[in-house]
C-alpha positions in Angstrom: 35.1 0.2 9.6 32.0 -1.0 10.3 30.3 -2.5 13.3 29.6 -5.8 14.0 26.7 -7.4 14.0 25.8 -7.6 17.8 26.8 -3.5 17.9 25.1 -2.8 14.8 21.9 -5.7 15.9 21.4 -3.6 19.8 21.9 -0.1 18.2 19.3 -0.9 16.0 17.4 -2.5 18.4 17.6 0.6 20.1 16.5 2.9 17.7 13.8 0.7 17.6 12.6 1.2 21.3 13.3 4.7 21.3 11.1 4.9 18.0 8.5 2.6 18.5 5.6 5.0 20.5 5.9 7.6 17.5 5.4 4.8 15.6 2.7 2.8 17.2 1.1 6.6 18.1 1.2 7.8 13.8 0.0 4.8 12.9 -2.8 4.4 15.2 -3.8 8.1 13.6 -3.0 7.2 10.2 -5.8 4.1 10.9 -7.9 6.1 12.3 -7.9 8.1 9.9 -8.0 6.3 7.0 -11.0 4.6 8.8 -12.7 7.7 8.7 -12.2 8.1 4.8 -13.9 4.5 3.9 -16.5 5.8 5.8 -17.0 8.6 4.2 -17.1 7.2 1.0 -18.8 4.1 1.6 -21.7 7.2 2.5 -20.9 10.3 -0.3 -20.9 6.8 -3.4 -18.7 8.7 -5.1 -19.3 6.1 -7.7 -22.4 6.1 -8.5 -22.1 8.3 -11.3 -20.0 5.6 -13.1 -22.2 3.2 -12.3 -25.2 5.0 -13.8 -23.0 5.5 -16.7 -21.7 1.3 -16.6 -25.4 0.6 -16.1 -26.9 2.5 -19.0 -24.1 0.5 -21.5 -24.6 -3.2 -20.6 -27.0 -5.4 -19.5 -28.2 -7.9 -16.3 -26.5 -10.6 -18.8 -22.7 -8.0 -18.6 -23.3 -7.3 -15.1 -23.6 -10.9 -13.3 -19.6 -11.4 -13.0 -20.9 -8.7 -9.4 -22.1 -11.2 -8.3 -20.2 -14.1 -9.4 -16.5 -12.5 -9.1 -14.7 -14.1 -6.0 -15.2 -11.9 -2.9 -12.4 -13.9 -0.4 -12.7 -17.0 -1.4 -10.9 -18.2 -4.9 -8.1 -15.7 -5.8 -6.4 -17.0 -8.8 -2.8 -17.0 -9.1 -2.1 -13.3 -10.3 -1.9 -10.8 -7.0 1.0 -13.4 -6.4 2.9 -13.9 -9.7 2.1 -9.5 -9.3 3.6 -9.5 -5.9 6.8 -11.3 -6.5 7.2 -9.3 -9.7 7.4 -6.9 -7.8 9.2 -7.8 -4.6 12.0 -8.4 -6.4 11.9 -5.0 -8.5 11.4 -3.5 -4.6 15.0 -5.7 -3.8 16.5 -4.7 -6.5 16.2 -1.3 -5.9 16.6 -1.7 -2.3 20.3 -4.2 -2.6 21.2 -1.8 -4.7 25.7 -0.8 -3.8 24.7 3.0 -4.2 21.3 4.9 -4.0 19.3 4.7 -7.0 18.5 8.4 -6.6 21.8 9.1 -6.6 22.3 10.7 -10.6 18.8 12.4 -10.4 19.0 14.9 -6.8 20.3 17.2 -9.0 17.3 17.2 -10.7 15.4 17.0 -8.0 16.9 19.8 -6.2 16.2 22.3 -9.4 13.1 21.2 -8.9 12.3 21.5 -5.7 14.2 25.4 -6.2 11.4 26.3 -8.8 9.1 25.1 -6.8 10.1 27.0 -4.0 10.6 30.0 -5.9 7.1 29.8 -6.4 5.5 29.5 -3.5 5.8 26.1 -2.4 5.8 25.6 0.9 9.7 24.4 3.2 7.9 21.4 4.0 7.9 20.0 0.2 11.9 19.6 0.8 14.4 16.2 -0.8 13.1 14.5 2.9 9.5 14.7 1.6 10.1 13.6 -1.3 12.3 10.4 -0.2 9.6 9.9 1.7 6.3 10.1 -0.2 8.5 7.2 -2.2 9.2 5.5 0.2 5.5 5.4 1.0 4.2 5.0 -3.0 6.8 1.6 -3.2 5.1 -0.1 -0.5 1.5 0.8 -1.3 1.4 -2.2 -4.0 2.6 -4.4 -1.1 0.0 -3.4 1.2 -2.3 -3.9 -1.3 -1.5 -7.2 -3.0 -0.3 -9.0 0.1 -3.8 -8.1 1.3 -5.1 -9.7 -1.9 -3.9 -13.1 -0.8 -4.7 -13.2 2.4 -8.4 -14.2 3.8 -10.7 -11.6 4.9 -10.2 -11.6 8.8 -6.4 -12.4 8.4 -5.7 -8.7 6.4 -4.0 -7.2 8.3 -1.2 -9.2 8.8 -0.1 -7.6 5.5 1.2 -4.7 7.3 3.6 -6.2 10.3 4.4 -8.2 6.9 5.7 -5.3 5.4 7.4 -3.6 8.9 9.2 -7.0 8.9 10.2 -6.9 5.3 10.6 -2.6 5.3 13.2 -3.5 8.8 15.4 -6.4 7.3 16.0 -4.1 3.8 17.0 -1.5 6.6 19.4 -3.7 8.5 20.9 -5.1 5.1 20.9 -2.3 3.3 23.1 -0.4 6.9 25.3 -3.5 8.0 26.4 -4.8 4.5 26.0 -2.5 1.9 28.8 0.8 2.3 27.0 3.4 0.1 23.1 2.9 1.4 22.0 3.7 4.7 19.4 2.4 6.8 16.7 4.6 8.7 13.5 3.9 11.1 12.1 6.7 9.4 12.1 4.3 6.1 11.0 1.5 7.9 8.3 3.8 9.0 6.9 5.4 5.5 7.3 2.3 4.0 4.3 0.4 6.8 2.3 3.5 6.2 3.0 2.9 2.0 1.5 -0.9 3.2 -0.8 0.5 5.2 -2.7 2.6 2.8 -2.5 -0.4 -0.1 -4.8 -1.8 2.6 -7.0 0.3 2.6 -7.0 1.1 -0.7 -8.2 -2.4 -0.8 -10.7 -2.3 1.4 -12.7 0.6 -0.6 -12.3 -1.7 -3.1 -13.8 -4.8 -1.8 -16.3 -2.8 0.3 -17.2 -1.2 -3.3 -17.8 -4.5 -4.8 -19.7 -6.1 -2.2 -22.5 -2.7 -2.2 -22.3 -3.0 -6.5 -23.1 -7.0 -5.9 -25.9 -5.8 -3.4 -27.8 -3.3 -6.1 -27.0 -5.8 -8.6 -29.0 -8.6 -6.8 -31.6 -6.3 -6.3 -32.6 -5.0 -9.0 -32.0 -8.7 -11.0 -32.3 -11.3 -8.2 -33.6 -14.1 -10.4 -31.3 -13.7 -13.0 -28.5 -13.4 -9.7 -30.4 -16.1 -8.0 -29.9 -18.6 -11.6 -26.3 -17.3 -11.7 -25.6 -18.6 -8.1 -27.3 -21.8 -8.3 -26.4 -23.0 -11.8 -22.3 -22.8 -10.2 
């Protein structure tokens, strides 16, 4: 017999309290690592070769979009439509009465056994695959959610994703007999949204640097384009 709402909420509150410190530690460590990665990308500029290739094949007029593309003001409706569509897809997957990987679990285990026979480490197991899938599933939510928010508020996408994931796991645990919710999934989903947000920051940083380079190389044309808007 499934627990009452009050009992289940109490159980989840206890889980959150016990794992909250671990979550904070892991998220802080992830944030530090991602910040270091962004700074390393900014210093190394791995896209320099791509920029050179692009500029050899396009004149300054075709490059003007780099400077005139909205960096944080007008974002358009496309990200919002994409986010709504993706959230509906996620809802269909996570609120399905039975686990969506149930029919594929046997195949996944066979693949893992084959990988282990070729020397893959033991930590690459079913739990690793499941956790990785939960991380990847929330990457678009962090990316698209951050796109819809203004520059100083993009970080809100991460706690919002945490709240959505927590609600999903709670619904699974309370109302879907064939599913069960875990704080591990909440942690994985939240890390995925944080990764998506960092991808967005990396792209915005790339565009900012491309804008500066384009403005430095073609200052007159860029200034004329900015005054004509």
